[in-house]
C-alpha positions in Angstrom: 16.6 21.9 -18.5 13.0 22.7 -17.4 11.6 20.5 -20.1 13.9 17.6 -19.1 12.9 18.0 -15.5 9.2 17.9 -16.4 9.6 14.7 -18.4 11.6 13.2 -15.5 8.7 14.1 -13.1 6.1 12.6 -15.4 8.3 9.5 -15.9 8.6 9.2 -12.1 4.9 9.5 -11.7 4.4 6.7 -14.3 5.7 4.2 -11.7 2.7 5.0 -9.4 0.3 4.6 -12.4 2.0 1.3 -13.4 2.3 -0.3 -9.9 -1.0 0.8 -8.3 -3.1 -2.1 -9.7 -1.1 -4.6 -7.6 -2.5 -2.8 -4.5 -6.0 -1.9 -5.8 -6.7 -5.1 -7.7 -4.4 -7.5 -5.9 -4.1 -6.6 -2.3 -7.4 -5.0 -1.5 -10.4 -5.2 -3.9 -10.2 -8.3 -6.2 -7.6 -10.9 -5.5 -7.5 -10.4 -1.7 -11.2 -11.0 -1.2 -11.2 -13.9 -3.7 -8.3 -15.4 -1.8 -10.2 -15.0 1.5 -13.3 -16.6 0.0 -11.3 -19.6 -1.4 -9.5 -20.0 1.9 -12.7 -19.9 3.9 -14.3 -22.5 1.7 -11.1 -24.6 2.1 -11.3 -24.5 5.9 -15.1 -25.2 5.8 -14.4 -28.3 3.7 -11.9 -29.3 6.4 -14.6 -29.3 9.0 -14.4 -25.8 10.6 -17.6 -24.0 11.3 -18.4 -20.8 9.3 -17.1 -18.3 11.9 -13.9 -20.2 12.5 -13.3 -20.7 8.8 -13.6 -17.0 8.1 -11.3 -16.2 11.0 -8.7 -18.7 9.8 -8.9 -17.2 6.3 -8.2 -13.7 7.6 -5.4 -15.0 9.8 -3.7 -16.8 6.9 -3.8 -13.6 4.8 -2.4 -11.5 7.7 0.3 -14.1 8.2 1.6 -13.7 4.7 1.6 -9.9 5.0 3.5 -10.2 8.3 6.3 -12.2 6.8 6.6 -10.0 3.7 6.6 -6.9 5.8 9.5 -8.1 7.9 11.5 -9.1 4.8 11.0 -5.6 3.4 11.9 -3.9 6.7 15.3 -5.6 7.2 16.4 -5.5 3.5 15.4 -2.0 2.6 18.0 0.1 4.6 20.8 -2.1 3.4 19.7 -2.1 -0.3 19.3 1.7 0.0 22.8 2.2 1.4 24.2 0.0 -1.3 22.4 2.0 -4.0 23.6 5.3 -2.6 27.2 4.1 -2.5 27.0 2.9 -6.1 24.9 5.8 -7.3 22.7 3.4 -9.2 19.0 2.9 -8.4 17.7 2.0 -11.9 19.2 -1.5 -12.0 17.5 -2.3 -8.7 14.2 -1.0 -10.0 14.5 -3.1 -13.1 15.4 -6.2 -11.1 12.4 -5.9 -8.8 10.1 -5.1 -11.8 11.0 -8.5 -13.3 10.1 -10.3 -10.1 6.9 -8.3 -9.8 5.8 -9.2 -13.3 6.5 -12.9 -12.8 4.8 -13.1 -9.4 1.7 -11.2 -10.6 1.3 -13.5 -13.6 1.4 -16.6 -11.3 -1.7 -15.5 -9.3 -3.7 -17.1 -12.1 -3.0 -20.4 -10.2 -5.5 -19.9 -7.4 -8.3 -22.2 -8.4 -11.6 -22.2 -6.5 -10.8 -25.6 -4.8 -7.9 -24.0 -3.0 -5.5 -26.7 -4.2 -2.6 -24.2 -4.5 -3.7 -22.0 -1.6 -0.3 -21.7 0.3 1.8 -21.6 -2.9 -0.2 -18.7 -4.3 -0.1 -16.9 -0.9 3.7 -17.1 -1.1 3.7 -15.9 -4.7 1.5 -13.0 -3.9 3.7 -11.7 -1.1 6.8 -12.2 -3.2 5.2 -9.8 -5.7 4.3 -7.5 -2.8 8.0 -7.6 -1.6 9.1 -6.7 -5.1 6.6 -3.9 -5.5 7.5 -2.3 -2.1 11.3 -2.7 -2.7 11.1 -1.1 -6.1 9.0 1.7 -4.6 11.7 2.5 -2.0 14.2 3.2 -4.8 11.6 5.2 -6.8 10.8 7.3 -3.6 14.6 8.0 -3.3 14.4 10.0 -6.5 11.7 12.4 -5.1 14.1 14.8 -3.3 15.8 15.6 -6.7 12.5 16.6 -8.4 11.8 19.9 -6.7 12.3 22.3 -3.8 11.0 21.5 -0.3 7.7 23.2 -1.0 7.3 21.7 -4.5 8.0 18.1 -3.3 4.8 18.0 -1.3 2.8 18.9 -4.4 4.8 16.5 -6.6 4.3 13.6 -4.1 0.6 14.2 -3.9 0.2 14.4 -7.6 2.2 11.2 -8.1 0.0 9.3 -5.6 -3.1 10.8 -7.2 -2.0 9.7 -10.7 -1.4 6.2 -9.2 -4.9 6.1 -7.8 -6.4 7.1 -11.1 -4.5 4.2 -12.6 -6.1 2.0 -10.1 -9.5 3.3 -10.9 -9.1 2.7 -14.6 -7.7 -0.8 -14.1 -10.5 -1.7 -11.7 -13.1 -0.5 -14.1 -11.6 -2.7 -16.9 -11.5 -5.7 -14.7 -15.0 -5.3 -13.3 -16.6 -4.6 -16.7 -14.8 -7.3 -18.7 -13.2 -10.0 -16.5 -14.2 -10.4 -12.8 -17.3 -12.4 -12.4 -19.9 -12.5 -9.7 -21.3 -15.7 -8.2 -23.8 -15.6 -11.1 -20.9 -16.0 -13.5 -21.3 -12.5 -15.1 -19.3 -9.3 -15.0 -20.6 -5.9 -14.1 -21.9 -5.5 -17.6 -24.0 -8.7 -17.2 -21.8 -10.6 -19.7 -19.6 -13.7 -19.4 -15.8 -12.8 -18.9 -13.9 -12.0 -22.1 -11.7 -14.4 -24.1 -14.0 -17.4 -23.2 -12.8 -17.5 -19.6 -14.7 -20.0 -17.6 -16.7 -18.4 -14.8 -17.2 -21.7 -13.0 -13.5 -21.9 -12.5 -13.4 -18.2 -11.6 -11.0 -17.6 -14.5 -12.2 -14.0 -15.0 -11.2 -13.2 -11.4 -8.0 -15.2 -11.6 -7.0 -13.3 -14.7 -6.4 -10.2 -12.5 -2.9 -11.5 -12.0 -1.8 -11.6 -15.6 -3.7 -8.3 -16.1 -1.6 -6.6 -13.4 1.6 -7.9 -15.0 0.7 -6.7 -18.5 -0.4 -3.3 -17.2 2.9 -2.8 -15.4 5.0 -3.7 -18.4 3.1 -1.3 -20.7 3.1 1.7 -18.3 6.6 1.4 -17.0 7.9 2.4 -20.5 7.9 6.2 -19.7 9.7 5.6 -16.5 12.6 3.7 -18.1 12.6 6.2 -21.0 12.7 9.4 -19.0 14.2 8.6 -15.6 18.0 8.2 -15.2 20.4 7.9 -12.3 22.3 11.0 -11.4 25.9 10.4 -12.6 27.3 12.8 -10.0 26.2 10.6 -7.1 27.9 7.4 -5.9 31.4 6.4 -6.5 31.9 5.1 -2.9 32.9 1.6 -2.0 30.2 -1.0 -2.5 31.7 -3.9 -0.6 29.7 -5.3 2.3 31.9 -3.9 5.0 31.8 -0.3 3.6 28.1 -0.3 3.0 27.3 -1.8 6.4 29.6 0.7 8.2 27.8 3.7 6.6 24.4 2.2 7.3 25.1 1.5 11.0 26.6 5.0 11.3 23.4 6.4 10.0 21.3 4.3 12.3 23.3 5.4 15.3 22.8 9.0 14.3 19.0 8.7 14.3 18.9 8.7 18.1 20.4 12.2 18.1 17.9 13.6 15.6 14.8 14.0 17.8 12.4 15.1 15.0 13.5 12.3 12.6 13.3 9.7 15.4 9.8 10.6 16.4 8.7 10.8 12.8 10.0 7.4 12.0 8.5 5.9 15.2 5.1 7.7 14.7 4.9 6.8 11.0 5.8 3.2 11.9 2.6 2.9 13.9 0.1 4.8 11.8 1.4 3.4 8.5 1.2 -0.1 9.9 -2.4 0.5 10.8 -3.1 2.0 7.4 -1.6 -1.0 5.6 -3.8 -3.2 7.7 -6.9 -1.3 6.6 -5.8 -1.6 3.0 -5.1 -5.3 3.3 -8.2 -6.2 5.2 -10.8 -3.7 3.9 -11.9 -5.9 1.1 -11.5 -9.1 3.2 -13.7 -7.5 5.8 -16.4 -6.7 3.2 -16.3 -10.3 1.9 -16.4 -12.0 5.3 -18.6 -9.7 7.4 -20.9 -8.1 4.9 -21.0 -11.1 2.5 -20.1 -9.0 -0.5 -19.3 -10.7 -3.8 -16.3 -9.8 -5.9 -18.2 -7.3 -8.0 -19.6 -5.5 -5.0 -16.1 -5.3 -3.5 -14.8 -4.0 -6.8 -17.4 -1.2 -6.9 -16.3 -0.3 -3.3 -12.8 -0.2 -4.6 -13.7 2.2 -7.4 -15.4 4.6 -4.9 -12.3 4.4 -2.6 -9.9 4.9 -5.4 -11.7 7.9 -6.9 -11.9 9.5 -3.5 -8.2 8.8 -3.0 -7.2 10.3 -6.3 -9.1 13.5 -5.7 -8.3 13.9 -2.0 -4.6 13.1 -2.4 -4.2 15.7 -5.2 -5.8 18.3 -2.9 -3.7 17.1 0.0 -0.6 17.7 -2.1 -1.7 21.3 -2.6 -2.3 21.6 1.1 1.1 20.1 1.8 2.7 22.7 -0.4 0.9 25.5 1.4 0.8 24.3 5.0 3.5 21.5 5.1 3.0 17.8 5.5 2.5 17.5 9.3 -1.0 19.1 9.5 -2.1 16.9 6.5 -1.0 13.8 8.2 -2.7 14.6 11.5 -6.1 15.4 9.9 -6.0 12.3 7.7 -5.1 10.0 10.6 -8.0 11.3 12.8 -10.4 10.5 9.9 -9.0 7.0 9.7 -9.5 6.5 13.5 -13.2 7.4 13.0 -13.5 4.9 10.2 -12.0 2.2 12.4 -14.5 2.9 15.1 -17.3 2.5 12.6 -15.9 -0.8 11.3 -15.5 -2.3 14.8 -19.0 -1.2 15.7 -20.9 -2.5 12.6 -22.0 -5.8 11.2 -24.6 -6.8 8.7 -27.2 -7.0 11.5 -26.4 -3.9 13.6 -24.4 -0.7 14.3 -23.4 -0.5 18.0 -26.7 -1.5 19.8 -29.0 -0.3 16.9 -30.3 -3.1 14.8 -30.6 -2.8 11.0 -33.8 -4.0 9.3 -33.5 -7.3 7.7 -32.2 -6.9 4.2 -31.3 -3.3 4.8 -28.8 -1.7 2.4 -27.6 0.7 5.2 -24.6 -1.3 6.2 -23.4 -1.3 2.6 -23.9 2.4 2.2 -22.0 3.1 5.4 -19.1 0.9 4.3 -19.0 2.7 0.9 -18.6 6.0 2.8 -15.9 4.3 4.9 -14.2 3.2 1.8 -14.1 6.7 0.4 -12.6 8.0 3.6 -10.0 5.2 3.8 -9.0 5.9 0.2 -8.8 9.7 0.5 -7.2 9.9 4.0 -4.9 6.9 3.3 -3.6 8.5 0.1 -3.1 11.8 1.9 -1.2 10.1 4.7 1.1 8.3 2.3 1.8 11.3 0.2 2.4 13.7 3.1 4.6 11.1 4.9 6.8 10.8 1.8 7.0 14.6 1.7 7.9 14.7 5.4 10.7 12.2 4.9 12.2 14.4 2.2 12.5 17.1 4.8 14.6 14.7 6.9 16.8 13.4 4.1 20.5 13.8 3.5 20.9 14.9 -0.1 23.6 12.4 -0.8 21.9 9.5 0.9 18.3 9.5 -0.4 17.9 5.7 -1.0 19.3 5.0 2.4 16.9 7.5 4.0 13.9 6.0 2.2 15.3 2.6 3.2 14.9 3.8 6.8 11.5 5.0 5.9 10.6 1.6 4.7 12.1 0.0 7.8 9.9 2.2 10.0 6.9 1.3 7.9 7.7 -2.4 8.0 9.7 -3.1 11.1 6.5 -3.7 13.0 4.7 -5.0 9.9 3.9 -8.0 12.0 2.2 -5.9 14.7 -1.1 -4.9 13.0 -1.6 -8.2 11.2 -0.5 -10.3 14.2 -2.7 -8.2 16.5 -5.7 -8.6 14.1 -5.0 -12.3 13.9 -4.8 -12.6 17.8 -7.9 -10.5 18.4 -9.8 -12.3 15.7 -9.0 -15.7 17.1 -9.6 -14.6 20.8 -13.0 -13.0 20.0 -13.9 -15.3 17.1 -15.2 -12.0 15.6 -14.0 -10.3 12.5 -15.1 -6.8 13.6 -13.5 -6.9 17.0 -10.3 -8.1 15.3 -9.9 -4.5 14.1 -9.6 -3.0 17.5 -5.7 -2.9 17.6 -5.7 -0.8 14.5 -7.3 2.1 16.4 -4.6 1.9 19.1 -1.8 2.0 16.5 -3.2 5.1 14.9 -3.5 6.9 18.2 0.1 6.0 19.2 1.3 7.5 15.9 -0.6 10.7 16.5 1.0 11.1 19.9 4.5 10.7 18.6 3.8 13.3 15.8 3.7 16.0 18.5 7.6 15.9 18.7 8.1 16.1 14.9 9.5 19.4 13.6 7.1 20.5 10.7 10.2 21.7 8.8 12.2 18.5 9.4 15.9 18.7 9.8 17.1 18.8 6.3 18.6 22.3 6.8 21.3 20.7 8.9 22.7 19.2 5.7 23.0 22.6 4.0 21.0 21.6 1.1 20.6 23.7 -1.9 17.1 25.1 -2.2 16.6 23.8 -5.7 17.8 20.7 -7.5 20.2 20.9 -10.4 
């Protein structure tokens, strides 16, 4: 039994390793900045000035994230309730895995002339929707993997494993595929397989690479993770599932700790997702970094995330998830203040010397903090949700968790878009992110560190 549980835990962690490159390579450090650069060139060619073109590129990317986030928010609770009633999560994970692989493969289509700009934007966020939807079902397996104290460590270790996967994938892409403006990879060679650097085929290959990586490393997950046959067996028709879901939603208002946690995490996770989505874009548009520079930044951030998230899991096991979340969010607030205050030319009122590398070094430090603190926030929030989860309704609970994380998914991107257009300044466009983090911290004050899972008379250890 112990050996079977260990294999199940490792299989569950394999999902983090397999799916992380979509976020590391796709959303943040390779494809996202490439998309922003192509979009900016497209708007320049349409007659916009440089500042306006960059703002429009950032706004287009944020618009895609907004739509995808809303789709996730309103589908996740219903899909979770359906999965809980049927007792089957694995078919849903397999279904979204297929969509993920197809969408990632199609990212190859973004050519430097921007001819397929909107089409590829839609494809990318379809893949994002599939990745997040699959993750919700995977998260719903977490409560069955350990006791309340063990879950924090398992969650942190899983996220750390995912970040290490992102680091390895990022190294491979930077060394052998993604080209700089000079047409060479980090090793100084042309991209592998005869890929044409003039057509940015090395960078575009990140899409098929993400798909192949996922296919290979999901094998342990599907080999070792199974649905619990003792769960489910309830009606799965639309009326029954909807009735149970709405009953759960109505009960949330009477659960003070859960309500404040869902609301608080709604704000600070929305802000964190904005940092992930726009960190690389910011580096490309404000600091004029090339793809390879952004990739190295990603490696620094991912390594920091892997180490800090693992340590945060141990801290979660000892002190609980709430203190971990609060410390990490405060660190992210500090980073946001630095980002808003810095450009290539100055930090606050202090000018940088022409050609100074100091802005780059400062942003590398910011990247390490974003990676480490962001990983800790996600891991500890997942652990805190377990403490508020009904043992027979885990997928529904994590559907609510997804709803709280995405219901206002439009808020950070839309606020960034609004502030960017109003100020015509990419740095000031980040101001709303600071406010969202602070609102989340305030709401955490009313969250019970132990959650309310005891109300469900849960056994202290899984079968």
